C-alpha positions as CSV (number, residue, x, y, z in Angstrom):
1,M,0.0,0.0,0.0
2,S,2.9,2.3,0.6
3,D,4.3,2.1,-2.9
4,P,1.2,3.4,-4.7
5,V,1.0,6.3,-2.2
6,R,4.7,7.1,-2.8
7,I,4.1,7.0,-6.6
8,R,1.1,9.3,-6.3
9,G,3.1,11.7,-4.1
10,L,5.9,11.7,-6.7
11,Q,3.5,12.4,-9.5
12,Q,1.9,15.3,-7.7
13,R,5.4,16.8,-7.0
14,I,6.3,16.4,-10.6
15,K,3.1,18.0,-11.7
16,S,3.6,20.9,-9.3
17,V,7.2,21.4,-10.4
18,M,6.2,21.4,-14.1
19,W,3.3,23.8,-13.4
20,S,5.6,26.2,-11.5
21,R,8.2,26.0,-14.4
22,N,5.5,26.6,-17.0
23,S,4.0,29.5,-15.0
24,Q,7.5,31.0,-14.6
25,R,8.2,30.7,-18.3
26,F,4.8,32.3,-19.1
27,K,5.5,35.1,-16.7
28,M,8.9,35.7,-18.3
29,V,7.3,35.8,-21.7
30,L,4.7,38.3,-20.6
31,L,6.7,40.5,-18.2
32,G,10.4,39.6,-19.1
33,R,13.5,40.0,-17.0
34,N,13.4,43.8,-17.3
35,L,10.4,46.1,-17.8
36,S,11.0,46.6,-21.5
37,D,11.6,42.9,-22.3
38,G,8.2,41.4,-21.8
39,L,5.5,40.9,-24.4
40,I,3.1,43.3,-22.7
41,A,5.7,46.1,-22.6
42,K,6.5,45.6,-26.2
43,L,2.8,45.7,-27.2
44,I,2.4,49.0,-25.3
45,I,5.5,50.4,-26.9
46,Y,4.4,49.4,-30.4
47,M,0.9,50.9,-29.8
48,L,2.4,54.2,-28.7
49,L,4.8,54.2,-31.7
50,S,1.9,53.4,-34.0
51,I,-0.2,56.3,-32.6
52,V,2.8,58.7,-33.0
53,A,3.5,57.5,-36.5
54,Y,-0.2,58.0,-37.5
55,L,-0.1,61.5,-36.2
56,Y,2.9,62.3,-38.3
57,L,1.8,60.4,-41.4
58,Q,-1.9,61.4,-41.4
59,P,-1.3,64.8,-43.1
60,L,0.9,63.2,-45.8
61,L,-1.7,60.4,-46.4
62,H,-4.5,63.0,-46.6
63,M,-2.4,65.0,-49.1
64,I,-1.8,62.0,-51.3
65,S,-5.4,60.9,-51.1
66,T,-6.8,64.4,-51.9
67,M,-4.5,65.1,-54.9
68,F,-5.9,62.0,-56.7
69,M,-9.5,63.0,-56.2
70,T,-11.8,64.4,-58.8
71,V,-14.0,67.5,-58.1
72,S,-17.0,65.3,-57.5
73,D,-15.1,63.2,-54.9
74,L,-14.0,66.4,-53.1
75,L,-17.5,67.7,-52.9
76,D,-18.9,64.3,-51.8
77,P,-18.9,64.0,-48.0
78,A,-19.1,60.2,-48.2
79,V,-15.6,60.1,-49.8
80,K,-12.9,60.4,-47.1
81,W,-9.7,58.6,-48.0
82,I,-10.1,56.4,-51.0
83,P,-11.3,58.2,-54.2
84,R,-13.8,56.6,-56.4
85,E,-11.8,57.6,-59.5
86,I,-8.1,58.4,-59.6
87,T,-7.2,61.4,-61.7
88,W,-3.9,62.9,-62.7
89,E,-5.4,66.2,-63.6
90,N,-4.6,67.8,-60.3
91,M,-0.9,67.0,-60.8
92,T,-0.9,68.4,-64.3
93,K,-2.5,71.7,-63.1
94,A,-0.1,71.9,-60.2
95,I,2.9,71.5,-62.5
96,E,1.6,74.2,-64.8
97,G,0.4,76.5,-62.0
98,L,3.8,76.3,-60.1
99,Q,5.8,76.5,-63.3
100,Y,7.4,73.6,-61.6
101,P,10.7,73.1,-63.6
102,Q,11.7,76.8,-63.3
103,A,10.6,77.1,-59.7
104,L,12.3,73.8,-58.8
105,F,15.5,75.1,-60.4
106,N,15.3,78.4,-58.5
107,T,14.7,76.7,-55.2
108,A,17.4,74.1,-55.7
109,T,19.9,76.7,-56.7
110,I,19.2,78.8,-53.6
111,A,19.2,75.9,-51.2
112,L,22.3,74.2,-52.7
113,T,24.6,77.2,-53.1
114,C,23.7,78.7,-49.7
115,S,24.0,75.4,-47.9
116,I,27.5,74.7,-49.3
117,A,28.5,78.3,-48.4
118,Q,27.2,77.9,-44.9
119,V,29.0,74.6,-44.4
120,L,32.4,76.1,-45.4
121,V,32.1,79.4,-43.6
122,C,30.4,78.2,-40.4
123,S,32.9,75.4,-40.1
124,M,35.8,77.8,-40.3
125,T,34.2,80.2,-37.8
126,G,33.4,77.4,-35.4
127,Y,36.9,76.0,-35.6
128,A,38.4,79.5,-34.9
129,L,36.1,80.0,-31.9
130,A,36.9,76.5,-30.6
131,R,40.6,76.0,-31.1
132,L,42.4,79.2,-32.0
133,A,43.5,82.0,-29.7
134,V,41.1,84.6,-31.0
135,P,41.0,87.9,-29.0
136,F,37.6,88.4,-27.2
137,K,36.6,84.9,-28.2
138,G,33.9,84.7,-25.5
139,F,32.4,88.0,-26.4
140,I,32.3,87.0,-30.1
141,T,30.6,83.7,-29.2
142,A,28.0,85.6,-27.2
143,M,27.4,88.0,-30.1
144,V,26.9,85.0,-32.4
145,L,24.4,83.5,-30.0
146,L,22.6,86.9,-29.8
147,T,22.2,87.0,-33.6
148,F,20.5,83.6,-33.3
149,L,18.1,84.9,-30.7
150,I,17.0,88.0,-32.6
151,P,13.9,87.4,-34.8
152,P,14.3,88.0,-38.5
153,Q,11.4,90.5,-38.5
154,V,13.5,92.9,-36.4
155,V,16.2,93.3,-39.1
156,I,14.1,92.7,-42.2
157,I,13.6,96.4,-43.0
158,P,17.3,97.4,-42.8
159,L,18.2,94.3,-44.9
160,Y,15.7,95.3,-47.5
161,V,17.1,98.8,-47.7
162,I,20.7,97.5,-48.0
163,F,19.8,94.9,-50.7
164,S,17.8,97.5,-52.6
165,K,20.7,100.0,-52.6
166,L,23.1,97.2,-53.7
167,G,20.7,96.1,-56.5
168,L,20.3,92.5,-55.1
169,L,16.6,92.3,-54.8
170,N,14.8,89.6,-56.8
171,T,18.1,87.7,-57.1
172,M,19.6,84.7,-55.3
173,F,22.4,86.9,-53.9
174,V,20.1,88.3,-51.2
175,F,20.6,84.8,-49.5
176,L,24.1,83.9,-50.9
177,V,25.9,87.0,-49.7
178,P,24.8,86.6,-46.0
179,A,25.6,82.9,-46.2
180,I,29.2,83.7,-47.4
181,F,29.7,85.9,-44.4
182,G,28.3,83.4,-41.9
183,Q,25.0,85.1,-41.4
184,G,22.8,83.0,-43.6
185,L,19.6,81.3,-42.5
186,K,20.2,79.9,-38.9
187,G,24.0,80.5,-39.5
188,A,24.6,81.2,-35.8
189,L,23.2,77.8,-34.9
190,F,25.6,76.1,-37.3
191,I,28.6,78.0,-36.0
192,L,27.7,76.8,-32.5
193,I,27.3,73.2,-33.8
194,F,30.8,73.2,-35.4
195,R,32.3,74.9,-32.3
196,Q,30.8,72.2,-30.1
197,F,32.2,69.5,-32.4
198,F,35.7,70.9,-32.7
199,R,36.0,71.5,-28.9
200,A,35.3,67.8,-28.4
201,Q,38.4,66.8,-30.5
202,P,41.6,65.8,-28.6
203,P,44.4,68.5,-28.7
204,S,47.0,65.8,-29.5
205,L,45.9,65.9,-33.2
206,E,46.8,69.5,-33.5
207,E,50.0,69.2,-31.5
208,A,51.3,66.4,-33.7
209,A,50.5,68.4,-36.9
210,K,52.1,71.5,-35.6
211,L,55.3,69.5,-34.8
212,D,55.3,68.5,-38.4
213,G,55.2,72.1,-39.5
214,A,51.5,72.3,-40.5
215,S,50.0,75.8,-40.7
216,V,46.6,76.6,-39.3
217,I,44.9,76.5,-42.7
218,R,46.5,73.2,-43.5
219,L,45.6,71.8,-40.1
220,Y,42.0,72.8,-40.7
221,V,41.8,71.5,-44.3
222,R,43.7,68.3,-43.9
223,I,42.8,67.1,-40.4
224,M,39.9,68.9,-38.8
225,L,37.6,69.3,-41.8
226,P,37.7,65.5,-42.7
227,L,37.0,64.7,-39.1
228,A,33.9,66.9,-39.2
229,R,32.2,65.1,-42.1
230,S,29.3,64.1,-39.9
231,A,28.9,67.6,-38.6
232,C,29.1,69.0,-42.2
233,L,26.4,66.6,-43.3
234,V,24.1,67.6,-40.5
235,V,24.6,71.3,-41.1
236,F,24.2,70.8,-44.9
237,L,20.9,68.9,-44.5
238,F,19.5,71.3,-41.9
239,S,20.5,74.3,-44.0
240,F,19.2,72.8,-47.2
241,I,15.8,72.0,-45.7
242,W,15.4,75.4,-44.1
243,Y,16.3,77.2,-47.3
244,W,14.0,75.0,-49.3
245,N,11.0,75.6,-47.0
246,M,11.6,79.3,-46.1
247,Y,8.7,81.6,-47.0
248,Y,9.0,84.9,-45.0
249,E,12.4,86.0,-46.5
250,P,11.5,85.2,-50.1
251,S,8.2,87.0,-49.8
252,M,10.1,90.1,-48.9
253,F,13.1,89.9,-51.2
254,L,11.9,87.8,-54.1
255,A,8.5,89.2,-54.9
256,K,9.0,88.7,-58.6
257,G,11.6,87.1,-61.0
258,F,13.7,84.5,-59.2
259,T,10.7,83.1,-57.2
260,P,11.1,79.7,-55.3
261,L,8.4,77.1,-54.9
262,S,7.1,78.5,-51.6
263,I,6.1,81.8,-53.3
264,R,4.6,80.0,-56.3
265,L,2.5,77.9,-53.9
266,D,1.2,80.9,-52.2
267,N,0.1,82.4,-55.5
268,L,-1.3,79.2,-56.9
269,E,-4.9,80.0,-56.1
270,N,-4.7,83.2,-58.1
271,V,-3.1,81.4,-61.0
272,L,-5.8,78.7,-61.0
273,N,-8.7,81.2,-60.7
274,P,-7.7,84.7,-61.9
275,S,-11.2,85.9,-61.3
276,L,-10.7,85.3,-57.5
277,L,-7.7,87.6,-57.4
278,G,-7.7,89.5,-54.1
279,N,-10.6,87.5,-52.7
280,K,-9.4,86.1,-49.3
281,N,-12.6,84.1,-48.7
282,N,-11.7,81.3,-51.1
283,I,-8.6,80.0,-49.4
284,S,-10.2,76.6,-48.8
285,N,-12.0,76.4,-52.1
286,P,-12.8,72.7,-52.6
287,V,-12.6,72.9,-56.4
288,T,-8.9,73.7,-56.2
289,E,-8.1,71.7,-53.0
290,G,-6.8,68.7,-55.0
291,T,-4.5,70.8,-57.1
292,K,-3.1,72.6,-54.1
293,M,-2.4,69.3,-52.4
294,A,-0.6,68.0,-55.5
295,A,1.5,71.2,-55.5
296,A,2.4,70.7,-51.8
297,F,3.4,67.1,-52.5
298,L,5.6,68.2,-55.5
299,I,7.4,70.7,-53.1
300,I,8.1,68.2,-50.3
301,F,8.9,65.2,-52.6
302,P,12.5,66.1,-53.3
303,L,13.2,66.5,-49.6
304,M,11.7,63.1,-48.9
305,L,14.0,61.5,-51.5
306,I,17.0,63.3,-50.0
307,F,16.2,62.1,-46.5
308,M,15.4,58.6,-47.7
309,F,18.9,58.2,-49.1
310,L,20.8,60.1,-46.4
311,Q,18.8,59.0,-43.3
312,R,21.5,56.7,-41.9
313,W,24.3,59.2,-42.2
314,F,22.1,62.0,-40.9
315,I,21.2,60.2,-37.7
316,T,24.8,59.2,-37.2
317,G,25.9,62.8,-37.7
318,I,23.4,64.0,-35.1
319,E,24.8,61.6,-32.6
320,R,28.4,62.5,-33.2
321,T,27.9,66.3,-33.2
322,G,26.2,66.2,-29.8
323,I,23.0,67.9,-30.8
324,V,20.9,65.4,-28.8
325,E,22.9,66.1,-25.6
C-alpha cells in the first residue's frame, strides 16, 4: 500500500514542479526579466509608436489621397480617404500653376549654393572659436548667440534697404551674400554646432600636426575638416531644408523674378482662378483643393527623396555632433 502512495506523491510533486516552471516561463514571456523585455511592454511600446506614426503620417496620407480625387469626390462628404476615381489632372494643373521646372531650379539653386557656403564658412568660424587663440573669443561667441536669438522680423527692413541699394533684390544673392559671411539662415546655430564639435576633439591631433610644421589652414583643411564630415552633413541637410522651406524672407526679397516654390504655392490660387484675385474668402476652395495638395506634394517630394537616401548618415551625424545632448 505504501508504494502506490509514494508513486502518487511523486506524480503530484512532478506536476507541481512542471506547473511552476511553465508558469514561470509564461510570466517571463509576458513580463520579461526587465520592464521593457516582456510581451506586454512591447505591445504597449508598439501601440504608442503606431499612434505617434499615425499623427505624423496622417497629413501626408491626406495630401496624397486628396491630390488624386476628382472634383465630385472632393464635394462628396461620403468620400474620405479612397477616391472613387483616380485622376492625374490635379498633378498636371499643379505643375503648370507652379511653373514647376523653373521654380524647382530656382529653389534648388538657392538651397544648394547657400547650404554649401554655410558649411564652409560656419565650419571655419566654429573652428576658430573652438581651437584658436582669438581675442575676445567669449564676447564674439556671445554675439553669435545673440544673432540667433534676434527674430528676423527685427532686421528685415534694414536688410531690405541694404539689398535695394546694392541692387540685389529679386536675385539669389540676397541669400548667398549673407551665407558667405556666416549670417545665412540659422547661420549662428551652425557655428555653434561646429564649435561644439571641434571642442570635443583631442588636442593631440593639432599638436602632432604643428610639430610636423603644418599651418593653421593646412591643419583645418587636412585634419579637422575631414573629421567633421558628420557635422558637415548635419549642417548641410538642416540648411538645405530650411532654405527649401523658407517663406518669409523670399516673400520680402523675391517678390518677382527669381521666385522659389514657396512663393509659387502661395500664388497658386490666383493662378488657377484669376477671377478670384484678391478675394481672401476662397482659401479653402474645394474645387482647387486637390490641385493645391498636389502642389504641396511636389514641393516636399525632393526633400523626402534626399532624407530617404541620407537618413543613416544624418542620424549618425546628429549623434556625433552632440545635438541630442
